[in-house]
C-alpha positions as CSV (number, residue, x, y, z in Angstrom):
1,X,170.4,-55.8,-93.2
2,X,169.2,-55.7,-96.9
3,X,166.9,-52.8,-97.5
4,X,165.3,-54.1,-100.4
5,X,164.5,-57.1,-98.4
6,X,162.7,-54.9,-96.0
7,X,160.6,-53.1,-98.4
8,X,159.9,-56.3,-100.2
9,X,158.6,-57.7,-96.8
10,X,156.7,-54.5,-96.2
11,X,154.9,-54.7,-99.6
12,X,154.3,-58.2,-99.1
13,X,152.4,-57.6,-95.5
14,X,150.5,-54.9,-97.1
15,X,149.2,-56.6,-100.0
16,X,148.4,-59.8,-97.9
17,X,146.5,-57.5,-95.3
18,X,144.5,-55.9,-98.2
19,X,143.8,-59.2,-99.9
20,X,142.3,-60.1,-96.6
21,X,139.8,-57.0,-96.6
22,X,139.1,-57.7,-100.3
23,X,138.2,-61.5,-99.6
24,X,135.6,-60.2,-97.2
25,X,134.1,-57.8,-99.3
26,X,133.7,-60.3,-102.1
27,X,131.9,-62.8,-99.8
28,X,129.4,-60.2,-98.6
29,X,128.8,-58.2,-102.1
30,X,129.0,-61.1,-104.4
31,X,131.9,-59.9,-106.7
32,X,135.3,-59.6,-107.0
33,X,137.3,-56.8,-106.8
34,X,140.5,-58.0,-107.8
35,X,141.5,-54.5,-109.5
36,X,140.9,-52.7,-106.2
37,X,143.1,-54.8,-104.6
38,X,145.9,-54.7,-107.3
39,X,145.8,-50.6,-106.7
40,X,145.8,-50.9,-103.0
41,X,148.7,-53.1,-103.2
42,X,150.6,-50.9,-105.3
43,X,150.1,-47.9,-102.9
44,X,153.0,-47.1,-101.0
45,X,152.8,-47.5,-97.1
46,X,151.8,-44.2,-95.5
47,X,149.7,-43.0,-98.5
48,X,145.7,-42.9,-98.5
49,X,144.6,-44.9,-101.4
50,X,142.5,-43.4,-104.0
51,X,139.0,-42.5,-103.5
52,X,137.9,-45.2,-106.1
53,X,139.7,-47.8,-104.0
54,X,138.5,-47.1,-101.0
55,X,135.7,-49.1,-99.0
56,X,132.5,-47.5,-99.0
57,X,130.4,-47.4,-95.7
58,X,128.9,-50.9,-96.6
59,X,131.9,-52.3,-97.4
60,X,133.3,-51.1,-93.7
61,X,129.7,-52.4,-92.2
62,X,130.7,-55.8,-93.3
63,X,133.6,-55.9,-91.2
64,X,131.8,-56.9,-88.5
65,X,133.7,-57.3,-85.0
66,X,133.8,-60.9,-85.6
67,X,136.8,-63.9,-86.0
68,X,139.2,-62.6,-89.0
69,X,137.6,-63.6,-92.1
70,X,134.4,-63.8,-91.0
71,X,132.0,-60.9,-92.6
72,X,128.6,-59.7,-91.0
73,X,126.5,-61.2,-93.7
74,X,128.4,-64.6,-93.0
75,X,127.7,-64.3,-89.4
76,X,123.9,-63.6,-89.9
77,X,123.3,-66.4,-92.3
78,X,125.2,-68.5,-89.8
79,X,123.3,-67.6,-86.8
80,X,120.2,-67.9,-88.9
81,X,120.9,-71.6,-89.5
82,X,121.8,-72.1,-85.6
83,X,118.2,-70.3,-84.9
84,X,116.2,-72.6,-87.2
85,X,118.4,-75.7,-86.3
86,X,117.3,-74.7,-82.7
87,X,113.5,-74.6,-83.6
88,X,113.8,-78.0,-85.6
89,X,115.7,-80.0,-82.6
90,X,113.2,-78.2,-79.9
91,X,116.2,-76.8,-78.3
92,X,115.0,-73.1,-77.2
93,X,118.4,-71.9,-75.7
94,X,119.6,-72.8,-79.2
95,X,117.4,-71.0,-81.1
96,X,117.4,-67.9,-78.9
97,X,121.2,-67.6,-79.3
98,X,121.2,-67.7,-82.9
99,X,118.1,-65.2,-82.9
100,X,120.3,-62.8,-80.7
101,X,123.6,-63.1,-83.0
102,X,121.5,-62.8,-86.0
103,X,119.7,-59.7,-84.6
104,X,123.2,-58.0,-83.4
105,X,124.6,-58.7,-86.6
106,X,122.0,-57.4,-88.6
107,X,121.8,-54.2,-86.4
108,X,125.4,-53.5,-87.1
109,X,125.2,-53.9,-91.1
110,X,121.8,-51.2,-90.9
111,X,122.8,-49.0,-88.2
112,X,125.3,-46.6,-90.5
113,X,123.9,-46.3,-93.7
114,X,120.2,-46.6,-92.6
115,X,119.0,-46.3,-89.0
116,X,121.5,-43.9,-87.5
117,X,120.7,-41.2,-90.6
118,X,116.9,-42.0,-89.9
119,X,116.8,-41.5,-86.0
120,X,118.8,-38.1,-86.7
121,X,116.1,-36.9,-89.1
122,X,113.3,-38.1,-87.2
123,X,114.4,-36.8,-83.4
124,X,117.3,-34.4,-83.1
125,X,119.3,-34.6,-79.7
126,X,117.4,-31.8,-78.1
127,X,114.3,-33.3,-78.7
128,X,115.3,-36.6,-77.7
129,X,116.6,-35.4,-74.3
130,X,113.3,-33.9,-73.3
131,X,111.7,-37.5,-73.2
132,X,114.5,-39.1,-72.0
133,X,115.1,-36.6,-69.0
134,X,111.1,-36.8,-68.4
135,X,111.2,-40.6,-67.8
136,X,114.5,-40.3,-66.0
137,X,113.2,-38.1,-63.7
138,X,109.9,-40.1,-63.1
139,X,111.8,-43.0,-62.3
140,X,114.0,-41.2,-60.0
141,X,111.4,-39.8,-58.1
142,X,109.2,-43.1,-57.6
143,X,112.7,-44.6,-56.7
144,X,113.1,-42.1,-53.8
145,X,109.8,-42.3,-52.5
146,X,110.2,-45.9,-52.4
147,X,113.6,-45.6,-50.7
148,X,112.1,-43.1,-48.0
149,X,109.3,-45.2,-47.2
150,X,106.2,-43.5,-48.7
151,X,104.7,-46.6,-50.4
152,X,104.6,-48.0,-47.0
153,X,103.1,-44.8,-45.5
154,X,100.5,-44.9,-48.2
155,X,99.8,-48.5,-47.8
156,X,99.2,-47.9,-43.9
157,X,96.8,-45.1,-44.9
158,X,94.7,-47.2,-47.1
159,X,94.3,-50.1,-44.6
160,X,92.9,-47.6,-42.2
161,X,90.9,-45.4,-44.5
162,X,86.9,-45.3,-44.1
163,X,86.0,-46.5,-47.8
164,X,82.6,-45.5,-47.6
165,X,83.3,-41.8,-46.2
166,X,85.8,-41.8,-49.4
167,X,83.2,-43.2,-51.7
168,X,80.7,-40.3,-50.1
169,X,83.4,-37.8,-50.6
170,X,84.0,-38.9,-54.1
171,X,80.5,-38.1,-54.8
172,X,80.6,-34.7,-53.6
173,X,83.9,-33.9,-55.5
174,X,81.9,-35.3,-58.8
175,X,79.3,-33.0,-57.9
176,X,81.5,-30.4,-57.4
177,X,83.5,-31.0,-60.8
178,X,80.2,-31.3,-62.8
179,X,79.3,-27.7,-61.1
180,X,82.5,-26.5,-62.2
181,X,82.3,-27.9,-65.6
182,X,79.0,-26.2,-66.0
183,X,80.6,-22.9,-64.7
184,X,83.3,-23.1,-67.4
185,X,80.9,-23.9,-70.3
186,X,78.9,-20.9,-69.0
187,X,82.2,-18.9,-69.2
188,X,83.3,-20.0,-72.5
189,X,80.0,-19.2,-74.0
190,X,79.9,-15.8,-72.7
191,X,83.4,-15.1,-74.3
192,X,82.2,-16.4,-77.2
193,X,79.6,-13.8,-77.0
194,X,81.5,-10.9,-76.2
195,X,84.3,-12.2,-79.3
196,X,81.3,-12.2,-81.6
197,X,79.9,-8.9,-80.3
198,X,83.5,-7.3,-80.7
199,X,83.8,-8.7,-84.2
200,X,80.3,-7.7,-85.3
201,X,80.8,-4.0,-83.8
202,X,84.0,-3.8,-85.9
203,X,82.6,-5.0,-89.0
204,X,79.7,-2.5,-88.6
205,X,82.2,0.1,-88.0
206,X,83.7,-1.1,-91.5
207,X,80.5,-1.1,-93.3
208,X,79.3,2.3,-91.8
209,X,82.9,4.2,-92.9
210,X,82.2,2.4,-96.3
211,X,78.7,4.0,-96.4
212,X,80.0,7.2,-95.4
213,X,82.6,7.4,-98.2
214,X,80.1,6.5,-101.0
215,X,77.9,9.5,-99.3
216,X,80.7,11.6,-99.5
217,X,81.5,10.6,-103.1
218,X,78.0,11.0,-104.4
219,X,77.4,14.4,-102.9
220,X,80.6,15.6,-104.5
221,X,79.6,14.4,-108.0
222,X,76.4,15.8,-107.6
223,X,77.0,19.4,-106.5
224,X,80.4,20.1,-108.9
225,X,80.7,20.5,-112.5
226,X,83.6,19.0,-114.5
227,X,85.8,21.6,-113.6
228,X,85.3,21.6,-109.6
229,X,83.3,24.6,-109.3
230,X,80.3,24.5,-107.4
231,X,77.0,23.9,-109.5
232,X,74.0,23.3,-107.2
233,X,70.6,23.9,-108.8
234,X,67.5,23.8,-106.7
235,X,66.7,20.1,-107.7
236,X,70.2,19.1,-106.8
237,X,70.3,20.8,-103.4
238,X,66.9,18.9,-102.4
239,X,68.4,15.6,-103.4
240,X,71.8,16.4,-101.7
241,X,69.6,17.2,-98.2
242,X,67.3,14.1,-99.0
243,X,70.6,11.8,-99.1
244,X,72.0,13.7,-96.2
245,X,68.7,13.2,-93.9
246,X,69.0,9.4,-94.8
247,X,72.6,8.9,-94.0
248,X,72.5,10.9,-90.8
249,X,69.6,8.8,-89.3
250,X,71.5,5.1,-90.0
251,X,75.1,6.5,-88.5
252,X,75.8,6.5,-84.9
253,X,77.2,9.8,-83.3
254,X,80.6,9.2,-84.7
255,X,79.5,8.8,-88.1
256,X,77.0,12.0,-87.7
257,X,80.3,13.7,-86.6
258,X,82.5,12.9,-89.5
259,X,79.4,13.7,-92.0
260,X,79.1,17.3,-90.2
261,X,82.7,18.0,-90.6
262,X,82.9,16.9,-94.2
263,X,79.8,19.0,-94.8
264,X,81.1,22.1,-93.1
265,X,84.7,22.2,-94.4
266,X,83.5,21.6,-97.6
267,X,81.2,25.0,-97.2
268,X,78.0,22.9,-97.9
269,X,76.4,24.1,-94.8
270,X,77.4,27.6,-94.9
271,X,75.0,30.5,-96.6
272,X,76.8,31.4,-99.7
273,X,76.2,34.5,-101.6
274,X,74.0,33.8,-104.7
275,X,74.0,35.3,-108.4
276,X,70.7,37.2,-108.6
277,X,69.8,35.6,-111.9
278,X,71.4,32.2,-112.0
279,X,71.6,31.5,-108.5
280,X,75.1,30.3,-108.5
281,X,77.3,30.7,-105.7
282,X,79.7,33.7,-106.2
283,X,83.7,33.4,-105.4
284,X,85.2,35.7,-102.9
285,X,88.2,36.3,-104.9
286,X,90.6,34.8,-102.4
287,X,90.1,30.9,-103.7
288,X,86.7,30.6,-102.0
289,X,83.2,31.2,-102.1
290,X,81.4,34.0,-100.5
291,X,79.6,34.0,-97.3
292,X,76.1,35.9,-97.1
293,X,74.6,35.7,-93.8
294,X,71.4,37.5,-94.2
295,X,70.6,36.5,-97.8
296,X,72.7,33.3,-98.7
297,X,71.5,29.9,-99.6
298,X,72.8,27.0,-98.1
299,X,73.8,23.8,-100.2
300,X,72.5,21.7,-97.6
301,X,70.0,22.9,-94.7
302,X,70.3,20.4,-91.8
303,X,66.9,21.8,-90.6
304,X,65.9,19.4,-88.1
305,X,68.2,16.4,-88.9
306,X,70.1,16.6,-85.6
307,X,67.0,17.2,-83.4
308,X,67.5,14.7,-80.8
309,X,70.8,13.7,-81.6
310,X,73.5,11.9,-79.8
311,X,76.5,13.8,-80.6
312,X,78.4,12.8,-77.3
313,X,82.3,12.9,-77.1
314,X,82.3,14.1,-80.7
315,X,84.6,16.4,-82.3
316,X,83.0,19.4,-84.1
317,X,85.6,21.8,-84.2
318,X,85.4,24.7,-86.5
319,X,81.9,23.5,-88.2
320,X,79.0,25.4,-89.0
321,X,75.8,24.3,-86.9
322,X,74.3,27.5,-87.4
323,X,70.2,28.2,-87.7
324,X,69.8,24.6,-87.1
325,X,67.3,22.5,-84.7
326,X,69.3,20.6,-82.1
327,X,66.4,20.3,-79.3
328,X,67.1,17.8,-76.9
329,X,70.4,17.2,-78.7
330,X,73.1,15.5,-76.5
331,X,76.3,17.3,-77.1
332,X,78.1,16.4,-73.7
333,X,81.7,16.0,-73.7
334,X,82.4,17.6,-77.3
335,X,85.0,19.6,-78.9
336,X,82.9,22.7,-79.8
337,X,85.9,24.8,-80.1
338,X,85.2,27.6,-82.9
339,X,82.0,26.0,-83.6
340,X,79.2,28.3,-85.1
341,X,76.2,27.7,-82.9
342,X,74.5,31.1,-83.7
343,X,70.4,30.9,-84.3
344,X,70.8,27.4,-83.3
345,X,67.7,26.0,-81.3
346,X,69.5,24.2,-78.1
347,X,66.4,24.2,-75.7
348,X,66.7,21.3,-73.5
349,X,70.1,20.4,-75.1
350,X,73.1,18.8,-73.2
351,X,76.5,20.7,-73.1
352,X,77.8,19.0,-70.0
353,X,81.6,19.1,-70.1
354,X,81.7,20.3,-73.3
355,X,84.8,22.8,-74.5
356,X,83.0,26.2,-75.6
357,X,86.4,28.1,-76.3
358,X,85.7,30.4,-79.0
359,X,82.1,29.1,-79.6
360,X,79.7,31.5,-81.2
361,X,76.4,31.7,-79.5
362,X,75.8,35.1,-81.1
363,X,76.9,38.1,-83.2
364,X,77.7,41.3,-82.0
365,X,77.8,42.1,-78.2
366,X,76.4,40.0,-75.3
367,X,74.4,43.1,-73.7
368,X,72.7,43.7,-77.2
369,X,72.5,40.2,-78.8
370,X,69.2,38.2,-78.3
371,X,67.8,34.6,-79.4
372,X,66.7,33.9,-82.8
373,X,62.9,35.1,-83.5
374,X,60.2,33.8,-85.8
375,X,59.1,37.0,-86.8
376,X,62.0,39.3,-86.7
377,X,65.0,39.5,-88.9
378,X,68.4,39.0,-87.5
379,X,70.7,42.0,-87.2
380,X,74.1,40.8,-87.4
381,X,75.8,44.2,-86.7
382,X,74.1,44.5,-83.0
383,X,73.4,40.8,-82.6
384,X,69.9,41.3,-81.9
385,X,67.8,38.1,-82.9
386,X,71.3,36.3,-84.0
387,X,72.0,34.5,-80.8
388,X,71.3,30.6,-79.9
389,X,68.1,29.4,-77.9
390,X,69.8,28.3,-74.8
391,X,66.5,28.0,-72.4
392,X,66.7,24.7,-70.4
393,X,70.0,23.9,-71.8
394,X,72.4,21.9,-69.4
395,X,76.0,23.6,-69.4
396,X,77.1,21.6,-65.9
397,X,81.1,21.2,-66.0
398,X,81.3,23.4,-69.6
399,X,85.1,24.3,-70.0
400,X,86.3,27.5,-71.5
401,X,83.1,29.5,-71.0
402,X,83.9,33.1,-71.8
403,X,82.6,36.0,-69.9
404,X,80.3,36.9,-72.8
405,X,79.2,33.6,-73.3
406,X,78.2,33.4,-69.7
407,X,76.5,36.5,-69.6
408,X,74.3,35.6,-72.5
409,X,73.5,32.2,-71.3
410,X,72.5,33.6,-67.6
411,X,70.3,36.5,-69.6
412,X,68.7,34.3,-72.0
413,X,68.8,30.8,-70.4
414,X,66.3,30.8,-68.0
415,X,66.3,29.3,-64.2
416,X,67.2,26.0,-65.0
417,X,70.2,27.1,-67.4
418,X,71.5,29.8,-65.3
419,X,71.5,27.2,-62.1
420,X,73.9,24.9,-64.5
421,X,76.5,27.5,-65.6
422,X,79.9,27.6,-64.1
423,X,80.7,30.6,-62.2
424,X,76.9,31.5,-61.6
425,X,74.9,34.4,-63.0
426,X,75.1,36.6,-59.8
427,X,74.4,40.2,-61.0
428,X,73.1,39.2,-64.7
429,X,69.6,39.8,-64.7
430,X,67.1,37.2,-66.2
431,X,65.6,38.3,-69.6
432,X,63.2,35.7,-69.8
433,X,61.9,36.2,-65.9
434,X,61.2,32.2,-65.7
């Protein structure tokens, strides 16, 4: 057998096959591809032709599964002609046949380049599976109910039903539904009110904090000089007291506690020793200002600003609230650790549940200490006239009350205060005798 003849025969077969494919492409695209046919004919068997000569997706699509030599475009045109002929000849079966063939051929042409990418972009496989599964499950449930005879049971039930009673029952259900809708509307309105109230509360807190920050900055600018030293002239002290009184009357208990802590830690509430000529505060030599309980002058004297104030559940640790008026103030559940209340008027004040650990109610010893007096000067050595006025104060549930504090409150609190002091007042005489 001649090998050259065999190779020639193979090449001839490949060439004829290539030309038949290119003929289909020519009829579909409307232009010749002789150059591509020549290149493919020259390629040896078993090797992939160059990308420039490989038919694209559109060309591959045109090779519709039809008799050899017919393209998908030809089939569409032919089927359209058959469909038109069926309409003209009034042969519905012929028109239906042509329409079905034209539709199948058109979808085959458009599927790969247009429809399939569009569907993949529009709906993913997972997204498409959910509605398909829902529809399939619904159809399956209906079929199972049909097979087990549920439809017949419902038909018999409907046939025997008293429709008048059912209609009346439907009216009852309608009324109940309206009531439920009204209740739902009321609940929604109530929830909206609660949400708006919470938002309003939060907004008020933010506004209050901004106001307090502005107050802190204003007081600092008012009483400090350019070098950061305390420089409070009488008119500046008066303005500072006026601004403090105004802001304390416009904030809640938490805001009052913040202001008190700021003023106290800044030593603006403590009596400071003054230069007898210029009235300026004197440094103590350790980085602060020297305190003078007898002759000192406070930058801000709270006076009666907190009388009757609600300071419950506040943090007032290490603050100086000495010699101010807290009559009928609510100090229940406050943290009063190391708070100075000496000389403070606590008549009818509530200290229920407050922490009095280290709270100063007087100077000196409990045996010699006594409440402040309008006519007598305080003696800070013995404690006479330096103590807080605790008559009719409520100390129920107060914690960390020391023995000296208990002795002082029992002696100078009167009968009502004595009855509320934890541990009782047995053996301690009532100095007020009332």
